[in-house]
N, C-alpha and C positions, 0 to 999 in steps of 0.2 A: 570469704567474700559474699556479697551480698547479691539475693536473687537479680537485684535491679543490675548490678554490675555484670552479671553472667550473662544476661540476655544482651546489654549492649554491647560486651565482647564477641558475643556470637552474632549478633547483627552486622558489626564491622568485618568478622570472618566473611558472611555470606556476601558481603558486597565486593571484597577483593576475588573472592571465587567467581563471582558474576562476570567480573572482565574477562575471566578466561573462558567461561562458559560462552560467552560471547563470539570470542574468537573461533571455538569450535563451531557453534553454529554459522559462524562466516563461510565453513567449507561446505554447508550441505550440499546447496545446487551443485558445486565442483564435483562432488563425489557422485552424486544422483545422477549426473549425465555420463558417467563412465560405463563401459560394458564390463561383464563380469571379469575379464580376461585383464582389463585395465587395473581395476580395483583390486585385483588379486595380485599383479605386480608391485603393487604398492608396497608389500611386506619386502620385497628385496630392495628396493629403494631406500627404505627407512634403515635396513639394516648397513647398506653400503654408507650412509650420511652417518650412522653411530659410529662405524671404522672409521671415518675420516674426521673424527671429531665433535660431531653432534652430540648433545646431551638429551636425554629424555624429557627434560623439560621444556626442550626447545621443539621436539617433535610433537610433544603432547597434543595440541589443536590438532594437526592434521592427521595422526594416529587416531585418535579419540573420533574424530569426525570419519575416518574410513571404516573402522569397525563398527560405529554406529549404522553407517549403511548397510553393513554385511548382514547385522542384526536383521534389519528389515528385509533384506532379501531371503535370508535363510529362516529365520522364525517369525517374520511377518510382524515384528514388532520393533518400533522405534524409539528408542530412549528418550524420555522427555529431559528439558532442561535441569530440574531437580535431580535427575539421575547423574547426568553429565557431571553436575555439584559433587555428588557423592562419589562417583570415582576420579574425580580430581584430589578430593580429601583421602582418599586411599592410597592413591598414587604418591600423595605427599608423607605417606607413613603415617595417617591419622586416623582417627575414630570417626566414621561417619554415621550419626544417629538418624536414622530412617524409620518412619513409623511401619507398623504392620499392614501390608498390603502397597507399600510404594517400588517393590520391584527391585529388591536388594540384588537377586542372582542377575538380574539383566544390568544392574549397574556393575557389577564387579565385571563384566565383560571387556569393557575399556581399559581399566588399569592393568587387568591381566594380560592383554595383546599388548599395549604399549611396553609393560617390563619382559615379557617374554622375548622380545626383539633383541636383546642382549644375549641370548643363549645359555644364561646361567641357571633357567627354571625359575617358574613360578610355581608355590604350592596353595590351591585354594582349599580350605578346611571346613568342613561340616563337621555337626555332633554325632553324627550316627551314619552308617553304612548305606540306609536308604537314601537319605539326603544327597550323601557323595555321587551314589551312581546316578541317580534324578538328573542333579545338576550337570554330571559329566555328560549322560545321554542327549539332555535337552541344549547345552551350550556349548557341547564339544564341536558339533557341526559348524557353528559360527567360524572357529578358531581353524578347522581344518580347510574351510572355505578359503581362509586366508593364507593358507600355506602351512601353517603351525601343526605340531604334532601334540596329539592330547592323550594322557594317559588315566586311568583310576587306579587308585591303589588300594588293597581291601585288606582286613585282618587274615583272610584264611587264603591269600594268594603264596604261590612257591616262589623260591629264590628268583628264578629267571623271570618270572610275570613281574614279580616288584622291581627288578631292576630296569625292564622293559617301560614300567610305569615311570620311574623316577628319570629314565633318559630323556623323556618326551621334554618339549618347552614348557607343557603346562601338565601339571598333575593334580589330580582331584583325590582327596585323602580324609579320612576322619583324624580327629587330634591324638587320639589313641595310636593310631598306626603309625604315624608319623614318628610319636616319641618314642615308642617300642622299637621300631625300626632302628632310629637313632642309637638306642642302648644297644641292640644286637651286633649294629656295624661294629661298635665298640667292644664287643666280645668275641670278633670275628679273628681269626689266625691269618687268613690271606685276603687279599684286594680283591678275587673275584668270588669271595664270599660276603662283599658288603655291596650294599645298595643304593644307598642315597649318595650323591654327588657335589653336596655342599647344600648349606642353608644361605639362600640367595633372598628372596622376596616372598613373603605369605599373606594371605586376606585369609582372615578368621570371620567366618559367621558367626554370628550368634557370641560375639567376642566375650562378653560378661559372662556367660554361662562358664567358659573356659578358663578364661585369667582370672576371675573374681570367684565364681561358686566352687569351683574345684581348684583354687588355689593352693589350698592346703592339703591336698589328697596328692600323695607321692604316686608315679609310677615305679613298679617294683618287678624286676624280672627276679625269681627266686627260684631257690632250691628248698627240697622237704628238709625239715631238723625234726629230730624227735621230740613229741609232744608228750609230757607228762599227763595223760589223760585222767588218771587217777585223780591227781592234782587239783584239776580244774574240776571235776566233779564232788571231790571233799570242799572245795572254796566254795562253789556253787550252793551246796548243803547249808553251809554257816552262813552265808549271805540272805538266804530265804527263812534263816531264824529270826533275822533282825526283824525289830518293830521300828516304827517311826521314833520311840523314844530312844533307839540306840545310834541315832546317825544324825548329823545335819547336814539339810539339802540346800545348795545353794542354786535355786532356777536360773538365775541370770547367766551364770556360767556352766550350768548343768553338772556341778561337780558334787561329791558326797563324801564326807569324814565322819568317820566312826568318834564317838562321845567315850566317856568312861567307860558305861556298861557294855556299849558295842565293842570295845577293846577286850573287855573280861569275856564276853562271849567267844570272841573270837580266839582267844588266848586257849580257852576250854575245848573250843572245837579243835584247835590243831595241835593242843598237847604241848604250848611253848609258856615260856613266863611272859615275853612281849614280843608279839608278832611284829613290830616293828621296829625290835633292836635289831643290830647289825647280825645277829648270827642267824636272824630268821627272815633276813631280808628278802630271799626268794620266795617264802612263803607267803610273805606281805605282796609281793607282786600280784600272785595269783588270786588273794584276796581282794586285792584292788581291783582288778578286771572283773571278778564275779560281781562286786557291788555296782560298778558301772552298767555291767551287764542287765540286773535285775532290778535299778531304781532309776537310772537314766536313759536307757534304750527302750524305746516302744516298738512293741511287734507291730506290723502294718502301717508303719510311718517311718521308722528308720532302716526297717529291715523286713523282710517277708521270709517265711519258711516255703520252701517250693522244693516238691519232691525230696524231701528230707535233709535239704541243706538251707542254712541261712543265707540269704542271698541280700547285699547292700540295695538301700534305696535311696536314690539321690534325692534329699528331700527339697532340695530346689527345682527339681525339674518333674520328679514324680517317677523318675525312669529307674530301672533295675540296672545293677551293675554286676553281671554275670561274673565277670572275668577278674573284679576286685575282690579282697579280703580286707578286713578290719585287722589293722595291726597292734602288735604289742601284746599277743594273746588273747584280745578283746573278741576277734572270732572265736575262738576256743571258748571263751566264757560264755559267750552266747549260744553257742551250740549244746554246752551243759545244760544251760539253763530252759533251753527247749527241748531237750530229752532227745537231739538226735545225735548221730555218728560224729565223734569229735576228729576233725581233720587235724593232720601233722601240720603243726607250726612251720613256716616260712622263713628260709634263711635268704636274707638278702643279699643278691649277688650283683646287681646293677638298679640304679634309681636315678630318678630326677622328677622335680616338680613343673609342672606346664609353665609357671612363671621364669625360671632359669632355662627351659627348654627353649621357649619361643622368643626369650630376648639374646639366644643367639643369631638368630636371623640379621642378616645384614640392613633388612628394611620389614618392619613389622607394621600391618594396619588392619582394619577390624570393622564391622559394620554389628549393629544392632538397634532393636526400637527402643531400648531402654538403657541408657548408658549415663546419663546426665548426672544422676544422684551419686555416680562414682567417679567423677570427671578428674578429681583431684588425685585419686588413686591411679587411674590411668596414665595421668601425665608424669607422676613423681615415680611412680614403679617403671613405667614401660616408654616414657617419651612420649606418647600419644595424645595429642588434644582432639576433645570431644568436640565435633561440629554438629549441631542440630541442622540437619537439611530441611527447609520448608517443604509442606506437602505440595502434591502436583494439585490438587483441588482441596478448596477448606473442608476443614472437620465438620461434621453435621451430627457427631454421635452426643447424644446427652448421657452426663455422669451425674446419677441422682445421689444425693446425699447418703451417707449410710444411716442404717436402721439399725437399732438398738434393742437387746432382749435382755432379760436377768438371767435365764439358765439356755445352755445347749439344746436341751430338749425343746424348751420354748421356740427357739431361733429355727431347729430343722423343720418344727410343725409348721411354722409360718413360712418356709422354705418350700415346702409342699404345697400348701394353700396359692403361694406366687406360682408356682411351676403350674399348678391345674388351672389358674385363672388366664395365664396368658397360653397356655394348650389350646384352650378353646377358642383362641383367636387365630391358631396355625402359627402363631410366630415363631419361629425357631428359638430355643434356648440352650444357652451353654451354663452349666453349673458348676463352678470351680470348689475343690476341697482341697483341704490342707494334707489330708492322709487317705490312705487306701482303706482304713478302716472305716474313716466317714463318708467316702465315695459308695461303700458297701452298703452301709445304713440308710442313706438316702435312697438307693437302688433297692431295699427291701419294702422302705415307706412307699415307693411307687409302685412296688409290685403288688403290696397289699392293696393299692386301690385300683391296680388294673390298667396302668398307664403304661404304655410302651414306651422304651428308651434304651439308648445305647452306655454303656460305663466303659471308660478309658482309664485303666491304673498300672499300676507296675505289674500286676499280675497277669495282664493282656495285652501288654505293651506292643506284641507284635501286629496287632491290627490298628496300628496308630492312624496311620494314612486313610486306610479305609473308613474308620469312624468319623476320622474329621472332615473327609472328603463329603460325607452325609450330613454334617452339624450344620449346614446351612440352607437345607431343605426345608420347604414349608412342613410345619408339624413336629419336626425334630426336637427331640427332647436328650441330650448328650451331658451325661456326669462325668468329670474328668478332674484327676489331680492335676498338680502344676505344669504337667506335660504338654498340656494342650495350649499353654502359650508359647509353643515355640515350633519355628521350623517349617509348618503346612499353613498355607491361607486357608481360612474358612470364608469359601466363595458362596454369595448367595444363590440361592435356586430361584426358578421362575416364579415371578408375584411376591417375591418375599420383601423386596423395597416398599412396595407399597404396605405390607403387614407393620413396616417399621423397621426392617433388619434384624440383625442378630440382637438378642435380648441376653446380657451375661449376668448371672447373679454370682457372686462371691459369697461365700458361706463362711469365710474366716479371714481376717486381716493376716498376710504372711509379716515375718518379721523383716521383711527387707520390701521397703516401698516399690523397688524396681520388679520384683516378682509380681506384687499387686497390678503395676502397669502394664505388665506382659498379659495379664488376664483381662485387664481393660481394652487392650489394644486387639483383642481378637475380633472387636464391634468397630464399626464404622471405617473400614478400609476404603482406600481410594474415593472418598467423599460420599461413600454408602452411610445410609441413617443406621444407627443402632441404640442401644441402651444399655448401660449399666449400672448396677448398684450392690451394694456389699451389705451382708446381715452379719451381725455381729453380737457376741455376749457377755456377761460378766465372768462367764466360766471359760473361754476361750485361753489358749495357752499363752499367748502375748501379754494378755492382762491379767491374767493369773501370776505370772513371772515379773511384770515390771509396775501393775495396777497399784500394789501399796495396800497396805493394810484399811485404808479409808475405803475402798470399793469393794474389797473382800467385806467389810462389815456392813457396807450397802446392800450386798446381794443377800447375806446370811437375813439381814432384815426384813427384805422385800419377800423372801421366802417365806419366813416366820408369819409373815402378815396375810400369807396366802394370793400373792401378788405375782407368782412365779411365771405366768402367762402373760403378763402385763407387758405391753410394747411400751417402750421407755423412748421410741421416735428419735428424732435426731437431736444430739445432745453434744452442743460445742465443748463442754468441759471435757466430755468423754473423748470426743475426737481430739482434743489437744493431746490427753494423755496417750491416745494410741500412736499420733504423730510423733512425740517426743520419745516414747518408747522405741519405735523404728528407728528413729535417729541414733538413739542410744545404741542399739543392737547393732547398726551399721558402723557406728563409732568403734564400737568394742571390736567387732569383727574386722574392720580395717586394721585397727592396733596389733589385732593378732595376727593378721597377716603380714603386716611390717615388720613385727617382731620375729615370726616365723622364717621371714626371707632373708632377714639380716644374718641368722643362724646358718639357713641354707646357705647364702652366699659364701660361707666360708669354705664348706666343702664342694661347693660349685666351684670354686676356682681351682681346689686341688683336683675336681673332676677333669676339668678342662685341659689342665697341666698332664695329668697321668694319660689321658685321653689323646693328647697331641704327641705324648712322647710313644704311645703305643703307634699312632698313626705313621710315625716317622721311621719306626721299627718295621712296620709292613712296607714302607715304600721304599726303604733302602735298597740298594743296588750296590752290585761290584765289591769293592774294597771298602766301603762306606761301615757296613755292619763289622767287619774285622775290627777296625779301628774303635768302634762302640764296644764290642767286646772286651778289648785289649785294656780299655780306660775302666772299664767296670771292674776286671780283674786288678788294676793298679790302684784302684781306689781300696777294693777288699784288703788287698794285701797289706797297705798303709793301715787300716782300721785294725786288722788281727794284729798287727806287730804293736800298735798304740795301746792296745788293750793290756797288753802282758809285759812292754817295754816300758816301763812308767820312768826310769831314768836309769844310767849305766851300772847304779849300786843296788837297784831294785827290779830284777828281771824274772818274773814267773814263767821259768823253763817248762816247766811241766805242763802247764796251761798253754803254752804256747805250742808243744810238741802234738797235744791233741787239736786243737783248734786248724795246724796247719794239715793235719792229715783230714780231719773232717772236712773241712772247709775248702782247702786249695789243693787236697788231694797230693800232698807232699809229705816226704816222709822226713822229718828232720832226726831221727834217732835209727838208722839204718841196723847199726849194730844191734840193738836191743830188738829190733824186729827179726834178725836171723836166729839170735838166742832164744826168743819167743817160738818160733818156728821149729827149731830144735829139741824143745822140751814141752811143747804144748801137748795135753792130752784131749784137747776139745776136738769137735768134730771135722769131718773132710772139709764141710764147706767153708769153716773157719781157717784152717789150712791153706787151703785154695785159694782164700784170699790175701793171706799174709805172703804166700809164693808171688802173688803178684805183685807186689811192693817190692819185694826182693829183686824178681826181675826187674821191674822198673828202676829201682836204686842203681842196680849194676849197669844198666842201659845209659841211664843220664849222670853217671860218677856223681852222686850225691855223696857229699860230706859227712863225717859223722858229728855227733853232737857236740864232742869235744870241739871240733874246729868251728862249728855254728857258734859256739860261746866266746870265741875270740873275735866274732863280728861285731862292729859297732852297729847301731841302729840303722845307719843310711846302708852299711853293706850287708844287714841282714834283709831290708826289704829288696835291696837289689839283688841277692840270691833268691830270695822266694819267689820273686816276679820273674828272672829268669827262668827258673824252674816252672812256672805256671805254663810261661809262651811256651817252654818244649812241650808240655801237656798239651797244650793248645794245638802247636802242629803236629801231634801225633794224630789227634782227631781230624783234624783237617786233612793229612795223607790218607786215613783211612775212609773217607767219604768218597763217593764213586765220581761224582760231580761237581762244579762249583754252585748249582742248582740245588743238590743235596744238602750241601754245607749250609748254605743259605737261609734254606726252609728248616734245617736244624737248629739252626742258630736263632731263628725267629719265634720258632716253637719254643725252645727253651726259656728265652725271655719273655714271650708274652705269658706263658704259664705261670710265670712265677709273679709278674705283674698283676695277674688276674686274681690268682690264689691270694696274694697280700692286699690287693685292694678290697677283696670281699671282706678280709679281717678287718681293715682298716673302716671300713662302712660300720661296722658292728662296734667298733671302738669308738668311735667318734660318736655315734647314738648313745651309748653308755657314758662318754663324757659329758654330753650334753645334759642327760637326764639327772648325773650326779651332782652337775654343778647348779642345775635349776632345783633339784631338791634340797641340797645341802645350803645354797646361798653362800655368799662370800662378804657377809657382814658390810664394810662401807665398800668394797670392790663392786665394780661394774661387771657382771656375770658374763656379758656379752665380751667385753676386754678379757676377760680371765679364759674364758672359751677360746678365743681367736688365739692367744698366746700359747694356749696349751694345745690346741689343735697345729698350730704351725710346727710344735716340737713331735707331737704325733707323727705328722706328715714326715717330717724329716728320718724320723727313727723308720717309718715303712719304706722309704728310698733305700737306706741302707740296708735294710732285710732283704728287699728285692735283690738288691746287688750281690749279698753274700748267699742268697738260695740260687740265684743265675751261676754265680761262680762255682758253687757246690755241685748243682746237679749238671752243669755241662763238663767239668772236670770229673767227674766220677762216673761219667753215663758207661752204658754196657759197652758200646762202640769201642772205648778205650780199654776196657777189660778184656776184650776178644783180642785187642793188638796184643796186650801184654802176654797173652796165654801163647798166641801164635810165635811170640819170640822165642 
C-alpha cells in the first residue's frame, strides 16, 4: 500500500470519527448543567439501558460526554475533541496513534468507563509498575466519582489483594502481571486460588512495545532443572579459543556458524570425532550457546552484569528485565562467559507469549505515539486498525537532516561539541544512545569537560521518572538509552519555550524507524517548539550490518587518507541506505514474528484446550465429576485391552496381567498372587502389598486367569471396567464427605494434567527444534510440525487419562481399606 493511499485512508477514518465526536460534544452543555449527584446517577441509568437491550455503541455519545464532564470536575482537565476521537478508536477495538504529549492517559478514561458499564471488567495496561500505579492514582478518582470500583494489580501483591483488584470494574495492571496471573490461575487446584474473572476488554498503553517489541519473548513460569555447569564452562573455554578464521558471522541475522577449522578445534576441545554428529548432539548444544554468548551478545547492550548476575536488557526500551532469563541455555552460557556463578537452568512449567495472551481478550485496543510503521502487522495479527489521531495544536518541532561522520569516535566528539554549544544557551538537551556502553562513554566525555548532566540507562532505571521530570528544565543535559522514549512526558520548565524547547540529539539510528520516531517525539509536545537531529557514523551497528562492502571500503579509504574526523554532512545516498536497511530489518523481524506465531498458534490451541478442561474440572460440582472419572476409566480400560488383545488368536496375556495390575489396580491372576505370597522370600513390605491384593480379590470375587482367557474382547473390557468401578466405589465410601471426594478427584486429575502438560511443553519444543534443524526436503516444516504436534497432543491426553486412572485407583486411601478388611 502506498503512502498516499494510507494517508487518504486515515483521512476517511478521521472524517467518520468526527461525526461521532460531534455527537459527544452536543451533550456538553447538558452534562455541565447537572449537579454532581445527577451526573453520578447517570451510571445507574446507563447500566439499566444496557440491561434492557441498549448497546455500548448506542450509549457512547452520552457516556463519553458524562465521563468527560467528570474528568473536568475531578481532575480539572477537559478532554479535547481529538482525545474524544482517540477514545472512540479504543472503544472500537482499534489502535489510536497519538503523538507524545497529546494526553493518552486522559483519552482512555472515556472508553474505560463505557466498557466498564457491562460489569465484565476492563483492564488498563501499562509497561511498568510505576506507570500503572501513577495512572491508577491519577485517573481512579474519576471512575470512583462515577460510582465505579477501581483496583491496581501489582507483581508483589498477595492472592486476596489480587482477587480484590480483579473484582473491580476497572483494573490497572502491567502486562507482565496480567499474563503471569493467567498462567498461575491455570496452575491452581481450586477456584478460591484463582484471581482473574475473565478477559473482557483491554486497553494497552505503548501497545507497540508490548505486542511488537516483546512479541517473541515468551513469559515462562519455571522450576529448576539441573545445570551441567562444567559443560557450560568447557564450551565457553572452547568458544574463546575461536578466531575470526574459525567461523562465519551473519550480521543481518546475528548467527554464527563454525567452518572446518572451527569444527576441528571444537572436536579437539571436547574430545569427540564430530561435535555435530548424533552421538554428540548435547555437546553441540552447549557449544552453540557458548558461541552465541561470546560472538553475538554484547555486554551493556544485550545484557548487563549486576551484583554478580547476568540481567537481560530490552534493546528496544533500554530497560532491564530482572525477572526474565535467556532461554535454551543462553543464560548459563553468558554466565560462563562473564565468569559469574552459573544458575540452575529452568524447566518450563507454563508459558504464553504476549501475542497469544492478549488475543484471548474479547476486545483488544491500544495506544501509541508510533505505530503506523507496523500497521499491517497490527491488522493481520491482532485485527486492529491503526488510526492516526490529529494533534490538538499544529506541530512546531523542527526535524533537522541527519549528520554523517566517518567513525564513531568522530561522531561522539562532534556530539560533545554540539552539547556544549547548546548548553551555553541553557536550552535543555536530551541525548539518545543505542546502548548502556555508549551512554557511559558520552557521560565520561562530559565529565572530562566538567559539564553536569544526568544519565538514564538500564543500570539506574529506578530513577527514570525523577530524571525525566527534570529533563525539560533550563540547562538540563540528559543522556538516555531508548527508555527515554516511553511512558513519562518531558514537560518544559519556565522560560524553555523561549529558548527553543527541548533539543533531542540521537547518536545512532535504531534498526526500527519506530524507535527513532519515539525519540524524536520527546520534543514538540502539545505544539511546543523543539528540535531534533541524528548523528551517525559509518561504523554504526546498522550500517556495518547492512551497508555492504562499498560503504565499508569508503570508510577505510577515508581513514587511510587521514579524514577520520571529516564531517560528511547530509548525504542523501547514505540516508537512502539507512532507510532501506531499517525497512529490511523491520520486514525481517515481521516475517520472524509471523513465523514464530504460526508455530506458537499450534501449542496455543492446545494450551487453550487443556486449560479449558482444567477449568471444567475445577468448576465441576455434584455428580458431574463422577461421570468424568468413570469416562476416563472406561477409555483407559479400552486402551489397555486394545494394546494386548490384537485379535482372538493373538492375545498377550502376560502383558495384559501386568498392565491391569499396574494401571487399573485389577489382579487378573489371583491364583499366581496367592502362590507368590506363599512362597516369596522378599521383604515384609512386598508381602504386605501382595496380601492387600489377596484380600481385594476375595472381596470382589475376582475370577482366575483361566476364566479370564475364556472371555472375548467385549466381555474382557466389561469385566475390567466393572472391577474398576467397584474399586472406585470403595474409595468413595472411604472418604468422609462429598466435598472430600470431589476435592480428591480434582487434585488427582489436575496433578496428572499438570505433570503431563509440563512434559508436553518440552516435547513440543524438541519437536520444533528437530524439524527446524533437520528440514523435510520438499515438505513444509510448519505443516509437518502441525501434523506431528496433533499426534503428540493426542498421546498426552491418553497419558493423562492413564495416569489419572493409575493414581486414583492405587491411592493410599484404598490400601487402608483393604487392610481394615
